[in-house]
N, C-alpha and C positions, 0 to 999 in steps of 0.2 A: 733192190734197195736193201742195204745192210741195216739190221735192227740194232739200235744203240742199246748197250747194256750198261747199267749203272748199279751202284751199291744199294742194298736194301735200306729202308729207313732205320736210322739209329746207328749206322756204321759208316765209315768213310775211309778213303785212301789218304795216305800221308806220303809225301814224296819230296824230293829235292831238299831245299834248305830247311824246311820244317822237319823233315824226317831226320836230317843230320843233327839238328838241334835236339830233337827228342832223344836220339841215341846218345848224344854227348851228355845230356842231362842224366840219363840212366847210368852212364859210366861214372859220373861225378857222385851220384847218390850211392852207388854201390861201393865206391871208394870209402865213403863215410862209414858204411856198415862194416866193411872189412877192417877198418881202423879200430873198431870196437871189439874185434875178435869174432865176428859172425861168419859162419861158413855156409856155402851155397847148397841149396836143395832145389830140385825140380820135381813137381808133381804133375799128373796128367791134366790135360785141358778138360776132359770129361771124366765123370765118376759115376758110381752107382747112386741112385736116387737117395738111398738111406744116409749117405754121407751128409746130405743137406736137408734131411727130413725135419718135420716139425718138432720132434723130440730133441733135435740138436739145437734148435733155436736160431737158425739162419733166416733167410727171407721166405715169404709166403710161397707156397707151391705154384700159384698162378703166375708168378714172376720168373719161373724157371723155364729154360729151354729144354724140353724133354724129348727123348727119342728112344728107340728100342734096338737092342742087339739081336743077333740071329736066334738066340735062345729065348727071347721074349723078356729079358731083364730091362727094367726102366733105367735109362742113363740120363744124365743131365750135364750140360755145359756148366762149368763151375761159376757160380755167382759171387763167390767169396773164396779166397785161397786159404784162410785160416783153418777151416775144418779139414781141408785136404792135408795140411801140415800136421794137424793133430792125429789124423789117421795114420800117416806115415811114421810119425814119432812113436805111436803106440806099437806099431809093427816092428820097426827096425831098432828102436832104442828102448824097448820094453823093460829090459833088465838094468838100464842105467839109472843110477840114483843121483848123480851129480847134475850140475846145471848144463843145459844144452842151448847153444846159441846158433840159430839158423837164419839165413836171409834168402830172398828169392825175388824173382820178377816174372810176370806173366800177365795174360789178359783174362778178364772176367766178363761174364755175360749175364745181363739182367734184362728181362723182357718188360721194360717199363711201358706204361701207357704212352701212346704216341702223342698225347696232349701235353706230356710233361716236357717235351723238347730236349730230353737228355740223350746222351749217347748210350747205346745198349751194349757196346763193347768198350771196355776201358783197360788201359795198361796200369798195373799196380806193381809197386816195388816196396817190399816190406821186410820186417824182421820179427822173429818170435823168440822169446826167452822162456825156456821151460825148466821147471825144477826149483823155483824159488818164489816164496810169497812175501819177501821182505819189502819194506818201503824203499830201501836202497835200489832194489830191482826196478821198482816203479820209476824212480828218479832217473835211473840210467836210460830207460826207454825214452822218457820225455826229453832228456838231454840230447839223445841221439836224433830225435825228431827236430829239435831246434838246430842242431848242426847240419842236418840235411837241408832244411829250408834256407839257412844262411849260405850253404854251399851252392844252392841253386841260383843265388844272386838276390834273393828277397832280403829286404831290410826291414819292412814293416809287416808284421804278422803277429798273431796271437794264438796261443794254445789254450783252449778253453777246457777245463777239467770238471767232470761231473763225478757223482758217486752213486752207484746203483744201490748200495746197501742203505743209504740214507732214505731213499724213496721206499724201499722194501720194509724198512723199520716202521714207516708210517702205515703201510698196508697191514702190518701185524696187528694194528690197533683197530682195524675196521673190517667189515665183512661185506665185500662187493663181488658181483659176478664178473666173469672175464670181459664181457662187453662194456660194463661200467668202468672197469679198470682201464681198458683200452681207450675209452673216450676221455677218461681223466688224464691219462698220459699224453694224449694228443693235445688237449687244451693246455696243459701245463707246458709242454714243449713249445707250443706256439704262443706262449705267454698270454693266453686268452683268459683273463680273469673272470669275465662274464660267463664263459663256458664252464669254468671250474665251479663257480658259484651255483650255476644251474644244475650241475651234476650233484653237488653236495646238498642241494635244497631238500631232497627227499631222503637223505641219509641221516640215520640217528648217530650222531658223532659227539664226542666230548669237546669241550671248548678248546683244549690244547691241540687236538688233531685237526679240528676245523681251522684253527688259526694257522697252523703250519701249512696245510694244503692251500689255503687262500694266499699265503705269503710266497709259496714256492715260485710262482711266475716272476716274482721280483727279487728272488734270492740269487743274484749273480753280481760279480764285480771282482775287485782286487782281494787281497788276502784278508782284509777286514771283514769280508762277508762271512768268513768262517766263524767268527765270534757270534754273529747273529744266528747262524745255523745251529750253533751249539745251544744258544738260549731257547730255540724253538724245538729242539730234539725232544721227542715224546717218550723215549726209552733209552736203555743203555746201548742198544745196537746203534741207534742214531748217533749217540755221543761218541761211540767208538769209531764210527765212520768219519766223523769230523776230525777226531784226533789223528786218524791216519792221514788225512789230507794235510793237517798242520805239520806232521812229521815229514811228509814228502816235500812240502814247501821249504822246510829248513835245509833239507839235503840239496834242493835245487839252488839255494843261495850259495852253497859250496861250489856248484858248477858256474855260478855267476850268470844265470839265465832267468832269474825271477822276473825280470821286466817283460818277458815274453809270455808270462803265465797269468791266467785269470781263472776264476771258479764260477761254476754255473750249476746250481741245484735244480734248475728247471730243465736241463738237458737230459732227455731220456732216450736211450738208444732203441732202435727197432730190432737190433740183434739181442735175443733173449739169453744168449750164452754168456754175456758179461756178468761178472759177479762182484766187482769192486769198483775201482776207479775206471773211468773211460774218458776219452778226450777227442777233440777235433781241432784241427788247425785251420785258421781262416786268414785270408789276406784280401786286398783290394782286387777288383777285376773279375771276380767270380762269386756267384751266390752260393755255391756249394763248398764244402770243406775240401781242402787240398790234402789233408791228413786225417786218418781215422784210426782209432785204436783203443785198447783197454785190456783189463784183466779178465781172464776166463778160467777160473780155478777148477771148474768141473767139466769142461768140454772134453778133455782127454778120457774121462771115465766112460764116455759113450763108445770108445774104441778099445777099451781094455787096459788103460794105464791111468793111475791116479797121480796127477802131478799138477801143481799150481803153475799158471802160465800167464804171460802178458805179451802183447805185441802191437804192431801198428803197420799201416800201409800208407804210402804216398800215392795219391791218385795222380799219376804222371800227366794225364791229359788235362786235368783241371789246373795243375801247377803250370803247365806250358801256357795255358790260356791266360793265367794271371800274369806271368812274366811278359807275355806279349802286350797285354793291355796296360801294364805299368811301364811299358817301353824300356824294359831292362834288357840291354843288348846281350846277345849270345856271345860266347867266347869266339874269338876270331878263328875261323877254320884255316888250316894250312893251305896255302895256295897250290893249285895244280901246276906242274911243269909240263909244258907240251914240247915234244920233240918231233919235228917234221923230217921225214926222210923219203928217199926214193930208192930205186933198185941199187944204185951204186953205193949209197950210204946205209943200206939196210942193216948189215951186220954190225957196224959201229953204233948205229942208233939203238939197236936191241941190247947190245952190251952196256951202253950207257944207261938205258932204262933199268936193266937188271941191277946195275951198281947202285943207282939212286934208290930203287925200291928196297934193296937190302939195307940201306941206311934209314929206311922208314919214310922216305919221300913218296909223294903221290905223282905219278907220271902218266901222261896220255901220249900214246904213240899215234901219229897221224901220217898215213902214207899218201903221197901225192904222185900223180902220174908225171912223167917227164914231158 
């Protein structure tokens, strides 16, 4: 009796029409990135552990797939492509001082808990802009995200923008250990006001700091929320962070995409390498973000190059799920032409198939017995 083999938990096979739609979507998204002048780069599927170590600020070590090479070096399947791009840029573009625009696609691997019900292998397609820290750069990346989602067929979606520097400006005014900070971030991200108040209960805080931390879970919405955030800012760093968001918003109005943008000061990323704005794209039909990205001005320093950077990834599998659940039809695939032949018509049939394929047509040759 043959033993049935199936995929491990968290990964799956994709085939036939679903696979065709996925590949078509990736081509469409890549076309958007190329239209903005981004050039392709490929990095390995596995890297040395240090590329994703705790000092880099990627995901926790326990969520990495780790293994060893023959020399005993610890390797990992990449959980995130951005640190790989940062490593490659530092090595191959180390002496370049201008702006570098790169795009890529590939699979990432995160060893999530089996209780989370998430895929452990995901396809990501993204872009990184290295060498500029201007608000114009931030706006370009967000505009490209919007164009990607519109190109996919989505009509209703929102890009939610957060600001790491605003939260860090608050932390400058208090003294908490890493565990308390982590708990505070979790409660704020989940908009758990009771949890925030519980953490703050035993902390010696000024009224201004306590007020802004208590308000953070509610500090989200349209552009008007920036004025409230400015009122609550506890120092100049916080005010500067809000001013940056206002400047980005004004540039986004030039792109004509402000209707797709909102702001969320309660959104705090698990990736610690983000240094300024970061964002997520949401739509109906999936609980997870279909786009993730942000500014990481210090990440390349870990690999020997000091360059401000910003980028994003489209989580292709999540986007496909949203398109399916919203019943957004895929682009009609070109129909296959079938040519049936026998021994007598074999040469003519093959010649006809060659001619049609040279024109870009899809042809199936089917031989039939006489």
